[in-house]
Backbone bond lengths (Angstrom), bond angles and torsions (degrees), N, CA, C in turn:
res aa  C-N    CA-C-N  psi(-1)  N-CA   C-N-CA  omega(-1)  CA-C   N-CA-C  phi
1 X - - - 1.453 - - 1.530 109.28 -
2 X 1.317 116.69 126.13 1.463 121.38 -179.53 1.523 110.15 -80.40
3 X 1.327 115.57 146.08 1.463 119.32 174.92 1.518 108.53 -118.86
4 X 1.315 114.66 140.55 1.454 120.55 -179.27 1.525 109.16 -82.74
5 X 1.342 116.21 128.27 1.463 120.03 -179.61 1.524 112.56 -110.98
6 X 1.329 116.43 -10.76 1.461 120.17 177.83 1.520 109.15 -154.17
7 X 1.332 115.44 138.83 1.461 121.35 173.12 1.516 108.11 -134.47
8 X 1.316 115.52 120.21 1.462 121.56 177.90 1.514 110.40 -114.29
9 X 1.326 116.14 -169.15 1.466 120.80 178.60 1.521 111.52 -68.40
10 X 1.321 116.87 -34.29 1.456 121.13 -174.79 1.520 113.52 -115.28
11 X 1.323 117.15 -34.45 1.461 120.20 -175.25 1.520 111.71 -123.24
12 X 1.335 113.99 163.54 1.461 121.66 168.74 1.525 106.21 -134.10
13 X 1.326 116.40 159.55 1.458 120.89 176.73 1.518 107.77 -127.03
14 X 1.331 114.88 127.39 1.461 121.91 178.43 1.527 109.24 -117.72
15 X 1.321 115.85 148.37 1.460 122.05 174.73 1.518 106.99 -120.95
16 X 1.344 116.30 128.56 1.462 118.70 -179.81 1.528 110.42 -90.93
17 X 1.327 116.36 -179.82 1.464 121.88 -175.37 1.532 112.79 -63.60
18 X 1.324 118.65 -19.50 1.469 122.15 177.72 1.522 112.13 -89.94
19 X 1.335 116.75 -4.94 1.457 120.84 -179.15 1.518 114.17 93.19
20 X 1.335 117.02 2.47 1.468 120.01 178.08 1.518 110.45 -73.09
21 X 1.310 115.41 135.32 1.465 121.54 177.61 1.524 108.71 -98.14
22 X 1.323 115.70 138.63 1.462 121.06 178.74 1.520 108.73 -133.62
23 X 1.321 115.89 127.95 1.458 121.52 177.73 1.524 108.42 -87.32
24 X 1.325 115.88 123.08 1.459 121.24 174.00 1.519 108.67 -85.62
25 X 1.324 117.05 131.12 1.465 121.51 -175.59 1.521 108.33 -147.56
26 X 1.333 118.29 140.90 1.464 119.98 178.23 1.532 111.15 -62.61
27 X 1.327 116.84 156.06 1.466 119.61 176.29 1.526 110.96 -66.66
28 X 1.326 114.86 160.09 1.465 121.28 -179.39 1.524 109.74 -132.64
29 X 1.319 115.07 163.06 1.463 121.95 175.49 1.524 108.70 -125.03
30 X 1.328 116.08 145.56 1.463 122.14 169.95 1.519 106.61 -129.20
31 X 1.326 115.80 140.88 1.455 120.73 -173.01 1.518 110.04 -126.94
32 X 1.329 116.21 124.51 1.458 121.15 170.34 1.523 105.45 -97.42
33 X 1.323 115.58 104.58 1.468 122.82 -177.58 1.522 107.91 -98.63
34 X 1.338 115.78 115.25 1.459 121.48 -172.23 1.522 110.65 -110.88
35 X 1.320 115.55 124.13 1.466 122.02 175.74 1.530 109.78 -74.33
36 X 1.325 116.44 163.68 1.464 121.38 179.43 1.535 112.44 -58.99
37 X 1.326 117.35 -28.81 1.469 120.41 179.62 1.530 112.57 -83.21
38 X 1.331 117.46 2.92 1.460 121.70 176.52 1.514 115.65 92.13
39 X 1.323 117.78 -3.64 1.465 118.95 177.36 1.524 109.90 -79.84
40 X 1.321 115.61 156.97 1.463 121.36 -179.58 1.523 109.82 -116.69
41 X 1.322 114.92 150.50 1.467 121.02 178.54 1.516 109.83 -84.57
42 X 1.339 115.04 134.81 1.460 122.89 176.90 1.517 108.94 -129.01
43 X 1.323 115.55 158.19 1.461 121.00 174.53 1.523 108.82 -129.64
44 X 1.311 115.47 143.27 1.468 121.27 171.20 1.523 104.64 -99.18
45 X 1.330 116.04 118.83 1.460 120.96 -173.20 1.515 112.25 -121.47
46 X 1.318 114.42 147.01 1.458 121.89 172.04 1.522 106.70 -78.30
47 X 1.318 117.08 122.19 1.462 121.89 -178.62 1.524 110.04 -134.35
48 X 1.334 116.81 155.30 1.468 119.33 177.05 1.534 111.08 -78.32
49 X 1.330 115.57 67.80 1.465 122.87 176.05 1.529 107.17 -123.38
50 X 1.330 118.08 163.98 1.469 119.65 -175.27 1.529 115.81 -50.31
51 X 1.342 118.76 -43.18 1.467 117.89 -178.96 1.527 113.05 -91.35
52 X 1.322 117.70 -4.02 1.461 121.59 172.09 1.507 117.73 89.40
53 X 1.339 118.67 -20.24 1.462 119.57 -180.00 1.520 110.80 -135.95
54 X 1.325 114.38 153.48 1.460 122.01 174.61 1.517 108.45 -137.23
55 X 1.327 116.30 146.73 1.461 121.05 167.08 1.515 105.57 -96.90
56 X 1.323 115.57 132.72 1.462 120.35 -175.78 1.519 110.28 -153.41
57 X 1.333 115.25 165.62 1.452 119.26 170.63 1.525 106.57 -75.15
58 X 1.343 118.38 158.85 1.465 119.60 178.13 1.532 110.48 -54.92
59 X 1.319 116.16 139.41 1.464 120.56 -175.42 1.518 109.75 -160.64
60 X 1.318 115.36 163.25 1.453 119.39 175.53 1.511 111.83 176.24
61 X 1.311 114.64 175.16 1.461 121.52 -179.07 1.521 111.29 -84.00
62 X 1.315 114.65 151.59 1.459 121.64 174.30 1.521 107.36 -82.88
63 X 1.324 116.62 124.29 1.463 120.73 176.87 1.526 109.66 -70.12
64 X 1.343 117.96 152.09 1.467 121.06 -177.40 1.533 114.09 -57.22
65 X 1.328 117.50 -28.64 1.465 120.83 -175.07 1.527 113.88 -98.91
66 X 1.343 118.33 15.80 1.464 119.07 -178.20 1.525 111.34 -133.72
67 X 1.329 115.27 159.24 1.463 121.32 175.29 1.528 108.91 -81.69
68 X 1.328 116.43 166.91 1.462 119.09 177.92 1.529 110.40 -64.75
69 X 1.330 117.86 -36.20 1.474 120.84 176.77 1.527 110.76 -60.93
70 X 1.318 116.49 -45.29 1.471 120.62 178.95 1.530 110.91 -63.09
71 X 1.326 116.21 -39.92 1.469 120.26 179.68 1.526 110.88 -63.62
72 X 1.327 117.21 -41.66 1.467 120.51 179.52 1.525 110.42 -61.64
73 X 1.317 116.53 -45.25 1.467 120.42 179.29 1.538 111.11 -63.21
74 X 1.325 115.76 -42.82 1.467 120.36 179.99 1.529 111.22 -63.47
75 X 1.318 116.56 -46.32 1.468 120.04 -178.10 1.527 111.67 -62.69
76 X 1.330 117.75 -40.92 1.464 119.90 179.29 1.528 110.80 -64.59
77 X 1.310 115.96 -40.83 1.476 120.74 178.49 1.535 110.30 -66.22
78 X 1.340 116.88 -46.57 1.469 120.72 -177.97 1.529 112.51 -66.48
79 X 1.325 116.56 -46.22 1.463 119.55 -172.41 1.523 113.98 -83.00
80 X 1.342 117.30 -29.38 1.469 119.38 -175.54 1.523 114.07 -125.15
81 X 1.337 118.36 -5.48 1.456 120.02 -178.01 1.515 112.25 67.76
82 X 1.349 116.38 33.77 1.461 121.58 -174.94 1.518 112.02 -124.34
83 X 1.324 115.17 152.01 1.462 123.13 165.65 1.517 106.62 -124.30
84 X 1.331 116.36 155.28 1.463 121.13 -177.91 1.519 110.34 -121.59
85 X 1.308 114.62 142.52 1.460 122.51 176.77 1.524 110.40 -75.77
86 X 1.328 115.92 -36.49 1.460 121.42 -174.86 1.527 110.41 -125.66
87 X 1.333 114.92 132.35 1.463 121.92 178.66 1.518 108.87 -126.73
88 X 1.335 115.66 138.25 1.458 120.41 175.15 1.523 108.55 -140.02
89 X 1.329 116.01 125.01 1.464 118.72 175.03 1.523 107.51 -81.31
90 X 1.322 116.11 119.75 1.459 122.10 -175.91 1.519 112.85 -90.75
91 X 1.312 117.38 -28.38 1.462 120.91 -177.50 1.518 109.91 -165.70
92 X 1.315 114.12 158.15 1.454 122.48 170.49 1.524 105.18 -140.99
93 X 1.330 116.83 113.51 1.461 119.98 -172.15 1.525 110.79 -145.11
94 X 1.329 115.16 158.40 1.462 120.23 175.48 1.525 109.63 -70.50
95 X 1.324 116.54 138.86 1.464 120.06 -179.44 1.527 111.65 -73.76
96 X 1.327 117.46 -34.44 1.461 121.25 -179.73 1.529 108.66 -154.73
97 X 1.348 117.13 80.71 1.465 121.00 -176.77 1.529 111.47 -55.65
98 X 1.313 115.32 139.04 1.456 120.50 -178.96 1.518 113.34 88.53
99 X 1.334 116.35 -12.10 1.461 121.00 178.85 1.521 111.21 -116.14
100 X 1.351 116.36 -42.20 1.458 120.51 -177.01 1.525 110.94 -140.95
101 X 1.323 115.15 155.50 1.468 120.09 175.53 1.532 111.87 -92.47
102 X 1.334 117.29 6.75 1.468 121.07 -179.74 1.526 110.61 -62.27
103 X 1.333 115.20 129.79 1.464 121.39 172.64 1.517 108.06 -107.06
104 X 1.320 115.15 137.62 1.456 121.13 176.29 1.519 108.08 -110.45
105 X 1.316 115.41 128.15 1.463 122.52 179.67 1.523 107.74 -103.98
106 X 1.328 115.92 121.16 1.464 122.10 -175.74 1.522 109.45 -101.01
107 X 1.330 115.49 126.86 1.467 121.58 -178.73 1.519 111.53 -119.82
108 X 1.336 114.23 147.43 1.458 122.82 168.59 1.522 106.55 -108.21
109 X 1.322 116.77 125.02 1.465 122.34 179.96 1.526 108.52 -118.74
110 X 1.340 116.31 125.61 1.464 121.13 179.06 1.526 109.21 -133.12
111 X 1.321 115.53 173.68 1.464 119.72 -175.58 1.516 109.85 65.53
112 X 1.318 115.94 50.50 1.467 121.57 -172.80 1.521 112.07 -77.12
113 X 1.322 114.01 146.58 1.465 119.44 170.29 1.520 107.93 -140.07
114 X 1.324 113.81 142.78 1.462 121.16 -178.58 1.521 108.90 -80.89
115 X 1.337 115.73 129.19 1.471 120.72 -177.38 1.523 112.52 -122.79
116 X 1.304 117.40 6.43 1.460 119.24 178.56 1.501 112.69 116.60
117 X 1.317 114.08 -159.00 1.458 119.12 -175.93 1.516 110.22 78.19
118 X 1.308 115.91 55.80 1.464 121.37 -174.92 1.519 113.42 -65.33
119 X 1.330 117.77 -30.72 1.455 119.93 179.69 1.514 109.62 -98.21
120 X 1.316 116.61 126.79 1.456 120.97 -179.85 1.529 109.78 -64.94
121 X 1.346 117.27 134.92 1.461 121.29 -176.50 1.525 113.86 -85.12
122 X 1.320 115.53 159.05 1.458 123.75 169.87 1.512 114.91 41.83
123 X 1.348 115.98 -120.80 1.462 119.10 -175.08 1.532 114.02 -74.99
124 X 1.342 117.90 -11.24 1.467 120.54 -177.50 1.524 109.85 -72.78
125 X 1.321 115.89 120.84 1.461 121.62 179.84 1.523 112.20 -97.53
126 X 1.325 116.07 -28.69 1.461 120.87 -175.20 1.519 108.36 -157.84
127 X 1.323 116.73 146.62 1.463 121.48 172.77 1.516 108.26 -130.62
128 X 1.328 115.30 141.42 1.462 120.02 -174.74 1.524 109.43 -161.45
129 X 1.332 116.25 169.40 1.459 120.62 177.12 1.521 109.69 -110.98
130 X 1.335 114.50 156.32 1.462 121.86 177.79 1.520 107.77 -154.54
131 X 1.323 116.66 157.42 1.459 120.70 172.26 1.522 109.92 -67.90
132 X 1.331 117.10 163.18 1.465 120.98 -177.37 1.531 112.24 -57.49
133 X 1.327 117.35 -46.23 1.472 119.73 -178.17 1.526 111.20 -61.08
134 X 1.315 116.79 -45.43 1.463 120.43 178.85 1.528 110.24 -65.85
135 X 1.333 116.85 -38.67 1.466 120.80 179.38 1.528 110.73 -60.50
136 X 1.323 116.60 -41.85 1.468 120.23 177.99 1.527 109.99 -60.56
137 X 1.315 116.86 -45.24 1.470 120.07 178.56 1.530 111.48 -62.30
138 X 1.321 116.87 -44.29 1.466 121.20 -177.74 1.527 112.52 -67.91
139 X 1.330 116.57 -30.72 1.472 121.38 -177.00 1.526 112.47 -95.58
140 X 1.314 117.89 15.81 1.462 121.91 -173.17 1.526 114.03 -56.05
141 X 1.325 118.64 -26.92 1.467 121.19 -178.35 1.524 112.68 -90.35
142 X 1.340 117.93 3.92 1.460 121.11 -175.55 1.525 109.44 -126.44
143 X 1.326 116.00 99.58 1.458 121.20 -174.04 1.525 113.01 -61.67
144 X 1.335 118.07 -38.87 1.467 118.69 -179.17 1.526 110.89 -65.72
145 X 1.327 118.29 -36.13 1.464 120.74 176.81 1.524 111.01 -68.33
146 X 1.330 117.15 -41.27 1.463 120.33 177.85 1.521 111.14 -60.70
147 X 1.325 117.00 -45.71 1.466 120.57 179.01 1.525 110.80 -62.35
148 X 1.325 116.74 -42.78 1.466 120.68 179.93 1.525 110.83 -63.04
149 X 1.327 117.32 -43.42 1.469 120.89 178.77 1.525 111.23 -63.16
150 X 1.318 117.36 -40.89 1.465 121.00 177.83 1.527 110.72 -62.31
151 X 1.325 116.51 -48.45 1.466 120.10 -179.90 1.524 111.61 -61.32
152 X 1.321 116.87 -42.79 1.467 120.57 -179.74 1.524 110.89 -66.70
153 X 1.311 116.95 -42.17 1.460 120.67 179.55 1.527 110.73 -61.05
154 X 1.315 116.81 -43.67 1.472 120.78 178.18 1.519 111.30 -63.20
155 X 1.331 117.28 -44.16 1.462 120.80 -179.78 1.527 110.74 -62.71
156 X 1.328 116.81 -45.92 1.462 120.57 -179.46 1.523 111.70 -65.96
157 X 1.325 117.52 -37.86 1.464 120.85 178.19 1.526 110.47 -63.38
158 X 1.317 117.49 -40.70 1.470 120.78 177.09 1.516 110.88 -66.88
159 X 1.323 115.53 -37.79 1.460 121.16 -177.16 1.527 111.36 -67.72
160 X 1.347 116.51 -44.83 1.474 118.58 -175.33 1.524 113.74 -100.90
161 X 1.330 116.90 -2.86 1.458 120.57 173.95 1.519 115.75 74.25
162 X 1.326 118.68 10.74 1.467 119.91 -177.77 1.516 112.59 -84.53
163 X 1.313 117.05 -24.72 1.454 119.95 -176.96 1.515 113.90 78.93
164 X 1.320 117.73 -9.00 1.470 120.36 -179.54 1.519 109.44 -157.36
165 X 1.330 115.91 142.39 1.473 120.98 176.67 1.510 108.48 -126.85
166 X 1.310 116.55 141.62 1.440 120.68 166.48 1.457 117.73 98.42
């Protein structure tokens, strides 16, 4: 039986009978939003990392009162001012097995339309598009974005038969 040794606003820490520590964390969503021309939406965000900013695909936590699908739609609208005609969940995986119970749900969003949100919210400093290859380079410090871009690229390559995007 695990016992909780810390409870914060966002995380909790539990220790099991073997002494293993596990960080409890809400689930998250990451979205690879692809324009008709094949470019993907990225955001430059202020994050608590050594250099202070990261380039990443749109992402965020699932609120307690919403489904992961609803969270993905909300995050894309909030961070990029976009809605998508087509949504596909590409994966649902642990972000760091053995350390946290956080699951990250990876989505591919296509058929995009701009719905507003001209000012980037919260930690988002800038939003822009880039080709897949450039996006991979720009997101090099963010493993969840890299994984999402890889999964989306593979799905799109299978869908359109090109074997490569970007």
